[in-house]
C-alpha positions as protocol buffer text, in pm:
chain_id: "A"
residue {
  index: 1
  type: MET
  ca { x: 0 y: 0 z: 0 }
}
residue {
  index: 2
  type: SER
  ca { x: 145 y: 337 z: -101 }
}
residue {
  index: 3
  type: ALA
  ca { x: 129 y: 659 z: 100 }
}
residue {
  index: 4
  type: ASN
  ca { x: -137 y: 788 z: -141 }
}
residue {
  index: 5
  type: ASP
  ca { x: -348 y: 473 z: -89 }
}
residue {
  index: 6
  type: SER
  ca { x: -324 y: 523 z: 287 }
}
residue {
  index: 7
  type: LEU
  ca { x: -431 y: 885 z: 252 }
}
residue {
  index: 8
  type: MET
  ca { x: -736 y: 791 z: 49 }
}
residue {
  index: 9
  type: ALA
  ca { x: -860 y: 578 z: 339 }
}
residue {
  index: 10
  type: LEU
  ca { x: -860 y: 877 z: 579 }
}
residue {
  index: 11
  type: PRO
  ca { x: -1145 y: 1126 z: 609 }
}
residue {
  index: 12
  type: PRO
  ca { x: -1055 y: 1467 z: 457 }
}
residue {
  index: 13
  type: ASP
  ca { x: -1059 y: 1643 z: 796 }
}
residue {
  index: 14
  type: PHE
  ca { x: -833 y: 1385 z: 965 }
}
residue {
  index: 15
  type: LYS
  ca { x: -563 y: 1532 z: 1191 }
}
residue {
  index: 16
  type: LYS
  ca { x: -295 y: 1338 z: 1375 }
}
residue {
  index: 17
  type: ARG
  ca { x: -168 y: 1469 z: 1707 }
}
residue {
  index: 18
  type: ILE
  ca { x: 202 y: 1421 z: 1774 }
}
residue {
  index: 19
  type: GLN
  ca { x: 332 y: 1488 z: 2123 }
}
residue {
  index: 20
  type: ILE
  ca { x: 705 y: 1512 z: 2192 }
}
residue {
  index: 21
  type: GLU
  ca { x: 928 y: 1595 z: 2486 }
}
residue {
  index: 22
  type: ILE
  ca { x: 1240 y: 1806 z: 2442 }
}
residue {
  index: 23
  type: ASP
  ca { x: 1502 y: 1903 z: 2696 }
}
residue {
  index: 24
  type: ALA
  ca { x: 1506 y: 2247 z: 2857 }
}
residue {
  index: 25
  type: GLN
  ca { x: 1805 y: 2378 z: 2661 }
}
residue {
  index: 26
  type: LEU
  ca { x: 1649 y: 2284 z: 2327 }
}
residue {
  index: 27
  type: ALA
  ca { x: 1327 y: 2459 z: 2433 }
}
residue {
  index: 28
  type: VAL
  ca { x: 1525 y: 2774 z: 2519 }
}
residue {
  index: 29
  type: ASN
  ca { x: 1715 y: 2754 z: 2188 }
}
residue {
  index: 30
  type: LEU
  ca { x: 1395 y: 2712 z: 1986 }
}
residue {
  index: 31
  type: ASP
  ca { x: 1226 y: 3003 z: 2165 }
}
residue {
  index: 32
  type: SER
  ca { x: 1532 y: 3217 z: 2093 }
}
residue {
  index: 33
  type: LEU
  ca { x: 1539 y: 3109 z: 1728 }
}
residue {
  index: 34
  type: VAL
  ca { x: 1171 y: 3191 z: 1679 }
}
residue {
  index: 35
  type: ASP
  ca { x: 1218 y: 3530 z: 1850 }
}
residue {
  index: 36
  type: GLN
  ca { x: 1517 y: 3602 z: 1625 }
}
residue {
  index: 37
  type: ILE
  ca { x: 1331 y: 3503 z: 1307 }
}
residue {
  index: 38
  type: ASN
  ca { x: 1027 y: 3712 z: 1401 }
}
residue {
  index: 39
  type: ALA
  ca { x: 1240 y: 4015 z: 1490 }
}
residue {
  index: 40
  type: ARG
  ca { x: 1415 y: 4000 z: 1152 }
}
residue {
  index: 41
  type: ALA
  ca { x: 1092 y: 3947 z: 958 }
}
residue {
  index: 42
  type: GLY
  ca { x: 953 y: 4292 z: 1027 }
}
residue {
  index: 43
  type: SER
  ca { x: 588 y: 4385 z: 1009 }
}
residue {
  index: 44
  type: GLU
  ca { x: 553 y: 4388 z: 629 }
}
residue {
  index: 45
  type: SER
  ca { x: 739 y: 4070 z: 536 }
}
residue {
  index: 46
  type: PHE
  ca { x: 591 y: 3782 z: 338 }
}
residue {
  index: 47
  type: ASN
  ca { x: 650 y: 3427 z: 456 }
}
residue {
  index: 48
  type: SER
  ca { x: 475 y: 3094 z: 427 }
}
residue {
  index: 49
  type: HIS
  ca { x: 347 y: 3045 z: 783 }
}
residue {
  index: 50
  type: GLY
  ca { x: 305 y: 3394 z: 928 }
}
residue {
  index: 51
  type: ARG
  ca { x: 461 y: 3495 z: 1256 }
}
residue {
  index: 52
  type: LEU
  ca { x: 637 y: 3185 z: 1387 }
}
residue {
  index: 53
  type: THR
  ca { x: 588 y: 3001 z: 1712 }
}
residue {
  index: 54
  type: VAL
  ca { x: 779 y: 2688 z: 1806 }
}
residue {
  index: 55
  type: LYS
  ca { x: 468 y: 2487 z: 1716 }
}
residue {
  index: 56
  type: LYS
  ca { x: 440 y: 2652 z: 1373 }
}
residue {
  index: 57
  type: LEU
  ca { x: 811 y: 2593 z: 1315 }
}
residue {
  index: 58
  type: ALA
  ca { x: 770 y: 2223 z: 1397 }
}
residue {
  index: 59
  type: VAL
  ca { x: 464 y: 2193 z: 1170 }
}
residue {
  index: 60
  type: MET
  ca { x: 650 y: 2368 z: 886 }
}
residue {
  index: 61
  type: LEU
  ca { x: 947 y: 2130 z: 918 }
}
residue {
  index: 62
  type: LEU
  ca { x: 718 y: 1826 z: 935 }
}
residue {
  index: 63
  type: GLU
  ca { x: 534 y: 1947 z: 625 }
}
residue {
  index: 64
  type: ASN
  ca { x: 868 y: 1973 z: 445 }
}
residue {
  index: 65
  type: ALA
  ca { x: 962 y: 1623 z: 563 }
}
residue {
  index: 66
  type: GLY
  ca { x: 633 y: 1494 z: 423 }
}
residue {
  index: 67
  type: MET
  ca { x: 716 y: 1654 z: 89 }
}
residue {
  index: 68
  type: VAL
  ca { x: 1007 y: 1409 z: 52 }
}
residue {
  index: 69
  type: ILE
  ca { x: 724 y: 1166 z: -34 }
}
residue {
  index: 70
  type: SER
  ca { x: 447 y: 1388 z: -173 }
}
residue {
  index: 71
  type: ARG
  ca { x: 662 y: 1634 z: -374 }
}
residue {
  index: 72
  type: PRO
  ca { x: 1016 y: 1491 z: -400 }
}
residue {
  index: 73
  type: GLY
  ca { x: 1120 y: 1732 z: -677 }
}
residue {
  index: 74
  type: SER
  ca { x: 1012 y: 2045 z: -488 }
}
residue {
  index: 75
  type: TRP
  ca { x: 1275 y: 2254 z: -316 }
}
residue {
  index: 76
  type: GLU
  ca { x: 1120 y: 2165 z: 21 }
}
residue {
  index: 77
  type: GLY
  ca { x: 1119 y: 1789 z: -42 }
}
residue {
  index: 78
  type: ALA
  ca { x: 1461 y: 1784 z: -208 }
}
residue {
  index: 79
  type: ASN
  ca { x: 1625 y: 1995 z: 64 }
}
residue {
  index: 80
  type: MET
  ca { x: 1470 y: 1787 z: 342 }
}
residue {
  index: 81
  type: ALA
  ca { x: 1592 y: 1469 z: 170 }
}
residue {
  index: 82
  type: ASP
  ca { x: 1941 y: 1625 z: 162 }
}
residue {
  index: 83
  type: LEU
  ca { x: 1916 y: 1711 z: 531 }
}
residue {
  index: 84
  type: LEU
  ca { x: 1814 y: 1353 z: 611 }
}
residue {
  index: 85
  type: ARG
  ca { x: 2109 y: 1224 z: 404 }
}
residue {
  index: 86
  type: CYS
  ca { x: 2343 y: 1449 z: 606 }
}
residue {
  index: 87
  type: HIS
  ca { x: 2215 y: 1271 z: 917 }
}
residue {
  index: 88
  type: GLY
  ca { x: 2277 y: 930 z: 760 }
}
residue {
  index: 89
  type: TYR
  ca { x: 1921 y: 852 z: 646 }
}
residue {
  index: 90
  type: SER
  ca { x: 1818 y: 759 z: 294 }
}
residue {
  index: 91
  type: ALA
  ca { x: 1462 y: 842 z: 194 }
}
């Protein structure tokens, strides 16, 4: 069964909840990163996900990871596949 076949079996409004735990230093680093990105974006900037939060950042990165399968030739899918290769994973 392919990923597309699996998707067809799900209702269109299906959402999956993913819960993770991260250590305190990573949480501080992510908060700082999001603050830095938002400060540099300015009030008139265009971006794909609006003003970032750590949750929005995680969703954006997971969407890009999913594009390795759904849109492998896109810049998001191709760059995420490269990132995974750098970590020793082959998609």
